[in-house]
N, C-alpha and C positions, 0 to 999 in steps of 0.2 A: 187722445182725440178719437181714436177708433172706437173706444168704449162709449163715448158720448154720441158718436154717429150711430152706433148700434142701438142705443137707447132711443134716439130720435126715430129710427126706423120702426122700433117696437111700438111707437105711438102713432104710426101711420105716415110719418114724414118721409120724404125722399132725401137721401143723404149722398153727397158727392164729395169724394176725398181727392185732393191733389197736393202737389208740392210746388213751391214758387220757382218755376223754371219756365224758359221760353215755351210758348204753346199751351200754357196753363188755362187760358180762357177757352180755347177750343176744346181742351180736355174736359172742362167743367160743362160746357154746352152738350157735348156728345154723351158725357156721363149722365147728365140729367135726362136726356132723351131716352137713353137706354134703360135707366132705372125706372122711369115714369112712362114707359111705352104703353102700359095698359090704361093710363089716365089721360094721355095726350092724343088729341085728334088733329092731325096735320091739316085737314081740310078747313079748320077754323081760321087759318091764316089767309083764306081766299073767300071771295064772294062772287056770285053770278051777277053780271051787270047787263047781260043782253042775251036774247034768244033769237035765232033765225029760223025761217020756215022755207028756206031754199030747198031745191031738190034733195040735197044731202043733209040739210039742217046744220045749225052751228050754235055753239055756246061760247059766250065771251066771259072769261074769268079774270079777275084782277085781285091783287093782294089787298087785304083790308087796309094796311098801311105799309110804309116803307120799313121792311124788316131787314134791311141790308147791314145794319150795325149790330154788333154783339149785344149791346144794351137792349135793343128792341126785340131781338130774337129771344133773349133770356126773359124779357118781360112777357112775351107770348107764352112761354113755358110756365112761368110762375103764375100767370093769370089763370091758366087752365088747371093748374094744381090747386089754386085757391078755390076755384069753382067746384072742384071735387072734394073740398073740405080738408085739404092738407096743405103742406108748405114745403119749402126747400131749405135744407141745411148744406152749406158749403164749408168744408174744412180745408185749411191751407197750412201745410207744414213748412218749416224752414223759411220763414218770412224773409224776403229780400227787397229792401226799400229802393235798390238801384234798378229793379226790374220795372219797366214801363207798364207791363201787364198787371203787376201788383197794384200800382197806383190806379190804373183804370178800373180794376175790380173794386177797390175800396170806394172810389168816387161813384161808381155805378150803384154800389150797394146803398149808398146814401140816398140816391134817387128812389130806389125801391122802398126804403124805409119811409121816406117822405110821402110816397104814394100809398102807404098803408098796406103794402103787400106782406104776406106771411112768408118771410124769408129770414134766415139767420146766417151769420158769418162767424166762424170760429177759426182763429189763427194762432199759431205757435211759432216761436223763434227765439233766437238768442237775445238777451236783454239789449245789447247795443243796436241790433237790427230793428227791434221793436221800437226802441227809443227814437231812432232816426225816422222810422215810418210815422210815428206819432207827431214828429216835428215838421213833417212835410206840409207845406202850406195848402196843398190841394185837398188833403184829407184830414185836416185838423179836427173835424168832427169826431174822429176815432178816439180822441182823448176822453170823450164821454163814455166810452165803452167800459164794461167791467173787465178789470185786469187782475190776473193772478200771477204772482211771482213764485216759482217753485222753490227757489233757494237750494241749499245743499241737502242732499239726502243722507240720512244717517247710515254709517257703514253696515249696521245690522240690517237695515231695510234693503240696501244694495245686495248684500249676500242672499237675503231671502228671495229677492226678485230673480237673481241669477239661478239659484237652486230650483225655485218653483218652475221657472220657464223650462229648464232642462228636464226636470222630472215629468212635467205635463206632456212633454214631447217624447217620452220614453227613451231618453238618452242618459248616459252616465258622464261624470266629469271628474277630473283629477282634483283632489281636495286642495293640494298646494297651489294649483293653477287658479282655483277660485279665490284663495287668499291673496295672491298677487294681483288678480283682476280687481278685487275690492280696493286694495291700496292704490292701484293706478287710477281708478275711477275718481277717487277723492271726493265722492259725493256729488259729482257734477252730472246732471241728468243726461246731457248730450253724450258724455263719455260712457255712461251706463248703456245706452243704446248702441254706441259705436263699438266698444270693446266686446260686448256680448255678441253683436252681429258678426264681427270679424273672426272671433274665435270659433263661433258656431259654423261659419261658412267655409272655413279652411278644409274641413273634412266632413261635409254635411252628409255624406253617405256612410259615415262610420257610426257605430253605436256609442263610442266614447269620445269626449272632447279631452284630448291629452294635455299633459303639461306643456309640451311643445306648441300645441295649438293655441293655448292661452298666451304663451310668451310672444309668439308671432302676431297674434291678434292684438295684444297690447301695443307692440311696436308699430303695427300698421295704423292703429287708432291714434297713437300719439303723433305720428307723422301727419295724419290727416288733420288732427287738432292744430298742429303748428301751421299748416298751410291754409286751412279753411277758417280757423277761428283766431288764433293768436296774431298771425301776420296781417289778416284783414282788419282786426281791431287796432293794431298798431298803426296801420296806414291811415286810418280815419281820425287819428288823434291830431289835434292842433299843436302848435309849438308850446302854448301855455299848458295844455293838457299834459304834454310830456314832461314839462318842468315840474308840474305838481306831482306826478307819479314818481319821477326820479327822486324828488325830495323825500318820498316815502321809503326809498330803498335804504336810507340810513338806519331805519328801525328794523329789528329782527321780527317783531310781531306787529302790534298796533302802533299807529302814529297819532299823536295828539294834534288838535287844531292849533294850539299855541305854538308847538314846535314847527309846524308847517308855515305858520305866519312868519316866524323868525327866519327860517331857512329861505323862504321865497321873497322876503322883503316886500310883502304885499299886505294890504289891509285885511282885517278879519272878514270883511264883507266880500272882498274879491276871492279869498281862499274858500269861503263858504260856497260861492258860486261854482268854483272848480270842483269842490267836493261833491256838491249836489249833482253836477253833470256826470261825474265819474260813477256815482252811485246809480243814477238812472241808467247808465250804459252797462251796468252789471260788472264793471271792472273792479270796483272796491265795494266794501260793505261796512255798515256801522257795527261797532263792537261795544257800544256803550256811549254815554254822554261825552261828546268831544273826542271820541276814538273811532278810527277807521283802520281797515286792513285790506289787503288784496283779496278779492272774492273770486275772480276768474282763475280757475286752476292753472298753474304753471305760467301765468302771465308775468309774475314777478321775476322769475328766472329768464323768461324771454326778453323782458325789458332790460334786465341787467346785461344780457348778452349783446343787445343792440347798442348799449352804451359803450361797450368795449370795442365794437367795430369802428 
């Protein structure tokens, strides 16, 4: 997303980057004002409504309209950008459908689009979080948005990304540590970011990322993966979702739809609905006609451990 924001800026747009956390709306507003300070005239939010010729004189100034809400304040900013021949791009990382501000942003964006404003919204998040957001009744219009599913990254590309980042920042890295990092990432984009960041940050003032740095970085990233991704995903599953996924544990690799119908004692139509919901959530993936397998790294083992408890 940073690359796309940079490209937007190269075309004259104002880009504001944020993460789905409390306070994100305020961050977007302040970020837009700061980045577009040379294009925005604060006085445009006011108008002179009266003049006095008393001994000291007086000027009565009022707001053009009620800009007390975030929507109207942002509307003022975007209107001025549009008048200057440019637009606003907002990027949101780590989409969180449980955050009220996330819903407010998406709903407000719809108004901006309907009003014909030059504004764009780019969001990224884990498949289950994106799926939940798209199914929210308040922002159902987002289902018409262009969607890109990253899928798994080939080990070769993971290795290249790690090595290139390290070299471009004039650091060295233990070869064995890189090998273990690639295996632990398992092609998952989230883990690529997390493992790389944790290993890098442990000794950021050192020239070399050691074997120990990689091992600790992998452990920290896996713990975060368990807490932030696997546990959260498991909590959001319905009882029927869990039954469907547990039925897949009987297979070492792919599961066939026919086998799942037999194990669950459900109709093919019901099993297809469960299957589609779990695919949309990014928990499982298709492996061919009538075949599915676990897609979310380490979730199979996490689910099996929960069944034992």
